C-alpha positions in Angstrom: -57.8 20.0 110.8 -60.6 21.6 108.9 -64.2 20.2 109.2 -66.4 21.3 106.3 -70.1 21.3 107.0 -71.8 19.8 104.0 -75.5 19.9 104.7 -77.5 17.7 104.3 -74.8 15.1 103.7 -72.6 15.4 106.8 -69.1 16.3 108.0 -66.0 14.4 107.0 -66.6 10.7 107.3 -69.9 11.2 109.2 -72.8 10.9 106.8 -76.4 11.6 107.8 -78.4 8.3 107.4 -75.4 6.0 107.9 -75.9 3.1 110.3 -75.1 3.5 114.0 -72.2 1.1 113.6 -70.8 3.0 110.6 -71.3 6.3 112.5 -69.5 4.9 115.6 -66.6 3.8 113.4 -66.5 7.2 111.6 -66.6 9.1 114.9 -63.8 7.0 116.3 -61.7 7.8 113.2 -61.8 11.5 114.2 -60.0 10.8 117.5 -56.4 11.7 117.7 -54.7 8.5 119.0 -51.8 10.5 120.3 -54.0 12.7 122.4 -57.0 10.7 123.7 -59.4 12.5 126.0 -60.8 11.0 129.2 -64.0 12.8 128.3 -64.5 10.7 125.1 -67.6 8.5 125.0 -67.5 6.0 122.2 -70.7 6.1 120.2 -71.5 9.5 121.6 -68.7 12.1 121.3 -65.0 12.7 121.0 -62.8 15.6 122.0 -60.1 16.6 119.6 -56.7 17.7 121.1 -57.6 21.4 120.7 -60.9 21.0 122.5 -63.3 20.6 119.6 -66.1 18.2 120.6 -67.8 16.1 117.9 -71.0 14.5 118.9 -73.4 12.1 117.0 -77.1 11.6 117.6 -78.6 8.3 116.3 -82.1 7.1 116.2 -83.6 3.9 114.7 -80.1 2.7 113.9 -79.3 5.7 111.7 -77.2 8.9 112.2 -79.7 11.8 112.4 -77.5 14.7 113.6 -73.9 15.7 114.1 -73.1 18.5 116.6 -69.8 20.3 117.0 -68.9 22.4 120.0 -66.5 25.3 120.0 -63.0 24.5 121.3 -62.3 25.9 124.7 -58.6 26.1 124.3 -56.5 26.2 121.1 -58.1 26.7 117.7 -56.2 23.9 115.9 -59.4 22.6 114.3 -61.7 24.8 112.2 -65.4 24.3 111.5 -66.3 25.8 108.1 -69.5 26.3 106.1 -68.8 27.5 102.6 -65.6 29.2 103.9 -67.2 30.8 107.0 -65.4 29.8 110.1 -68.4 29.3 112.4 -66.5 29.4 115.7 -63.8 32.0 115.0 -66.0 34.7 113.7 -68.5 36.7 115.9 -72.0 35.2 115.9 -73.4 38.2 114.2 -70.8 38.0 111.4 -71.5 34.2 110.9 -75.3 35.0 110.6 -74.6 37.8 108.1 -72.3 35.7 105.9 -74.5 32.6 106.0 -77.5 34.7 105.1 -75.6 35.6 101.9 -75.7 31.9 101.0 -79.0 30.6 102.3 -82.0 31.8 104.4 -81.2 31.9 108.1 -83.5 33.1 110.9 -83.4 33.6 114.7 -85.1 30.7 116.5 -88.4 32.1 117.6 -88.0 30.4 121.0 -84.4 31.4 121.6 -82.9 34.8 120.4 -79.4 33.3 120.9 -79.9 30.6 118.3 -80.3 30.7 114.5 -81.5 28.1 112.1 -80.9 27.7 108.3 -84.0 25.6 107.7 -83.2 24.8 104.0 -80.0 23.2 105.1 -80.9 22.1 108.6 -77.9 23.9 110.1 -78.5 25.2 113.6 -76.2 27.6 115.4 -76.4 28.1 119.2 -74.9 30.1 122.0 -75.9 30.3 125.7 -77.1 33.9 125.3 -77.1 36.8 122.8 -74.3 39.3 123.5 -72.9 40.5 120.3 -71.0 43.6 121.6 -68.3 42.2 123.9 -65.6 39.9 122.4 -64.4 39.2 126.0 -67.7 37.5 126.7 -67.0 34.5 124.4 -70.2 32.6 125.4 -72.4 35.2 123.8 -70.2 36.8 121.2 -69.4 33.5 119.4 -71.5 30.5 118.6 -70.9 27.6 121.0 -72.3 24.8 118.9 -73.4 24.0 115.3 -75.7 21.1 114.5 -76.2 19.5 111.1 -79.2 17.2 110.9 -81.4 15.2 108.6 -84.3 17.0 107.0 -87.2 17.1 109.4 -85.1 16.8 112.5 -86.9 19.8 114.1 -90.3 18.9 112.8 -93.3 18.9 115.1 -95.5 15.7 114.9 -97.8 17.6 112.5 -94.9 18.8 110.3 -93.5 15.3 110.2 -96.9 13.9 109.1 -97.1 16.6 106.4 -93.5 15.8 105.3 -94.3 12.1 105.1 -97.5 12.8 103.1 -95.5 15.0 100.6 -92.8 12.4 100.1 -95.4 9.7 99.3 
């Protein structure tokens, strides 16, 4: 199955801003009833048969972020952003191709992470190691997070965002 990242809207049936109950129902719809995982946690995350994890983060009864983690086994599910397969391509290639579509920058606190702030897409891997495909944890991104605008704001940034929207 293909999962298209559509920031800031969501992924598949998961929509940023939907109620927790609706998000729980949408998350449950992404489970494969023929291959349920013992690792699934209703209302938190599900694992698809190929190992793709889909996780939701809710606050104040609303879905604020959706995180997908790279499958550890087969690649039966793909996670795409504008045609870029974020888990099948090397991290450096993902950054290069996403940069053709929107600004993306290395996280100043973590050189293994990149954020596309205009879209609020965040790409993470445990460490930066772009030169060795055998070292999958550093060569490929491990997770991608799609969140509501302001998700990463500091308290001062949140106050400024609130002031600007008034």
